[in-house]
C-alpha positions, -999 to 999 in steps of 0.1 A, spaced: -637 -337 -747 -617 -369 -744 -608 -391 -714 -573 -391 -702 -552 -414 -724 -575 -411 -754 -557 -396 -784 -576 -369 -802 -552 -362 -831 -526 -384 -847 -501 -380 -874 -523 -397 -900 -557 -383 -890 -580 -370 -917 -615 -355 -919 -640 -373 -941 -676 -363 -945 -674 -342 -913 -659 -370 -892 -624 -373 -878 -609 -405 -891 -575 -422 -884 -576 -417 -846 -585 -439 -817 -602 -411 -799 -638 -412 -788 -647 -375 -785 -678 -369 -764 -699 -340 -754 -697 -333 -717 -711 -300 -704 -707 -284 -670 -740 -277 -654 -747 -245 -635 -749 -238 -598 -787 -234 -597 -793 -264 -619 -775 -290 -598 -777 -280 -561 -812 -292 -552 -808 -325 -572 -776 -334 -554 -792 -327 -520 -821 -350 -529 -799 -376 -544 -779 -381 -512 -812 -386 -493 -824 -412 -518 -793 -434 -518 -802 -454 -488 -837 -460 -501 -824 -471 -536 -800 -495 -520 -828 -510 -500 -849 -514 -532 -820 -527 -553 -794 -548 -534 -772 -545 -565 -771 -507 -564 -735 -504 -551 -728 -468 -560 -708 -451 -532 -702 -484 -514 -668 -494 -500 -650 -524 -514 -656 -544 -482 -694 -536 -484 -695 -549 -520 -677 -581 -511 -700 -587 -482 -732 -582 -503 -720 -603 -532 -707 -631 -510 -741 -633 -493 -759 -637 -527 -738 -661 -548 -721 -695 -545 -684 -702 -551 -690 -719 -585 -710 -691 -600 -697 -673 -632 -697 -636 -638 -701 -613 -669 -682 -580 -666 -700 -554 -688 -687 -519 -695 -714 -496 -710 -707 -471 -737 -720 -436 -744 -733 -430 -709 -714 -398 -705 -724 -381 -737 -754 -385 -759 -779 -414 -756 -811 -426 -772 -838 -405 -755 -862 -434 -746 -833 -451 -729 -824 -420 -709 -860 -420 -698 -860 -456 -687 -857 -446 -651 -885 -420 -652 -910 -445 -640 -890 -450 -608 -888 -413 -602 -926 -411 -605 -929 -438 -579 -905 -420 -556 -923 -387 -558 -939 -391 -523 -905 -397 -508 -891 -367 -527 -920 -345 -515 -911 -354 -479 -875 -344 -485 -886 -311 -499 -910 -304 -471 -882 -309 -446 -856 -289 -466 -878 -261 -481 -858 -233 -466 -825 -248 -477 -836 -254 -513 -855 -222 -518 -823 -201 -525 -813 -225 -552 -846 -226 -571 -857 -190 -565 -893 -202 -567 -907 -191 -534 -918 -212 -505 -946 -231 -521 -938 -268 -517 -960 -277 -547 -940 -254 -570 -907 -268 -557 -919 -304 -561 -930 -298 -597 -898 -281 -606 -876 -308 -591 -896 -337 -607 -892 -320 -641 -855 -316 -636 -851 -352 -625 -865 -364 -658 -852 -337 -680 -835 -348 -712 -833 -314 -728 -805 -290 -720 -797 -254 -729 -760 -250 -737 -744 -216 -741 -710 -214 -758 -689 -182 -755 -682 -169 -790 -671 -132 -789 -687 -112 -817 -708 -141 -829 -736 -116 -837 -763 -142 -837 -801 -135 -839 -819 -123 -809 -831 -151 -785 -867 -157 -775 -879 -147 -741 -874 -181 -726 -838 -184 -737 -830 -150 -724 -845 -159 -690 -826 -192 -688 -793 -174 -697 -798 -146 -671 -808 -172 -644 -777 -194 -650 -752 -168 -658 -758 -138 -635 -721 -128 -640 -731 -116 -675 -762 -97 -664 -746 -64 -677 -745 -79 -712 -777 -66 -727 -773 -85 -759 -757 -119 -750 -768 -135 -782 -740 -114 -799 -713 -131 -778 -729 -165 -770 -741 -194 -791 -773 -210 -778 -778 -247 -785 -807 -269 -775 -796 -305 -769 -818 -336 -765 -806 -369 -751 -775 -355 -736 -759 -361 -703 -746 -330 -686 -715 -336 -665 -723 -339 -629 -761 -340 -633 -774 -357 -602 -798 -381 -619 -785 -385 -655 -748 -393 -647 -738 -417 -620 -772 -422 -603 -792 -425 -635 -765 -445 -652 -765 -470 -623 -802 -474 -625 -802 -478 -663 -773 -503 -661 -793 -524 -637 -824 -522 -660 -804 -532 -690 -789 -562 -671 -824 -572 -659 -836 -571 -695 -808 -594 -706 -817 -618 -679 -854 -616 -687 -847 -623 -724 -826 -653 -712 -857 -667 -695 -849 -656 -659 -880 -639 -645 -877 -612 -618 -839 -612 -618 -839 -582 -594 -851 -603 -565 -823 -612 -541 -814 -648 -532 -832 -661 -563 -805 -688 -569 -801 -678 -605 -784 -644 -609 -772 -615 -588 -765 -582 -605 -745 -552 -593 -739 -519 -610 -721 -486 -604 -725 -461 -632 -720 -479 -665 -701 -508 -650 -721 -540 -645 -714 -574 -631 -739 -602 -637 -731 -632 -614 -750 -663 -625 -756 -699 -617 -736 -720 -642 -769 -734 -654 -778 -700 -669 -744 -689 -682 -750 -698 -719 -785 -684 -720 -773 -650 -705 -743 -649 -729 -765 -654 -759 -790 -628 -746 -762 -602 -742 -750 -609 -777 -785 -608 -792 -796 -576 -774 -766 -553 -772 -745 -532 -795 -708 -540 -794 -676 -525 -808 -654 -547 -829 -627 -549 -803 -650 -554 -773 -642 -584 -751 -657 -603 -721 -640 -629 -699 -653 -664 -708 -664 -679 -675 -655 -714 -688 -619 -707 -699 -610 -674 -681 -599 -660 -715 -610 -627 -731 -633 -635 -760 -639 -609 -788 -673 -593 -793 -688 -603 -760 -691 -570 -741 -726 -556 -739 -728 -518 -744 -755 -495 -733 
């Protein structure tokens, strides 16, 4: 699919070596997750937001503009500069180790997630269909939080594909109960296993996971610029905020050049990417860091 405003086909498009050329589009794979796959994670996500905001002052997801202004104003001085970074590829496929960058955090948050499940066991049980055992629920949820493999089923009438294995059959019948009367779904659906893919609306791989990874990438840029522990508030050097794949790195003028060079050295950029030069206020080519 393409975002609104992106042109998929033009009058001079052509296909070369399996790629569509001559178009400004950036087609991406975005899948819709199923009811049973998302409900529990969204419930847990909402409970974790306050905890994450306390841990990371720059975690501004779901904050109002006035809240953001208040937080930023309390952390920076008037003469500080800012790098505005727009990440790329967050909503489609990503390098798997990067997608797993926030798994360490989920492991550390497992006790908090267990408390949430213990309190909500009767609410979550209908979603997961795993009984009332809190240990089983916790294991299932932790696996889903860190999952980077997704089963995609594409409706293709009369595809007549080979019979699926037992696991694939089970996943299909769990997620598509409306097709339970179809005794041979592999003849009408194509099954694809995808790795390193963001499923649209996934509670921890889209906005929440994207925000955490954006912060981590920015922290890495700053560490490589010689700024240790850039996540600490009121450090007098940098303050970083992120929401999804959008990041702002506010920095003391003393560290502007070092951070700029770190971004250039440690990021992948498209040829038309720009960043606002804090010294001149002008958009400079090849300065935008991409995830």
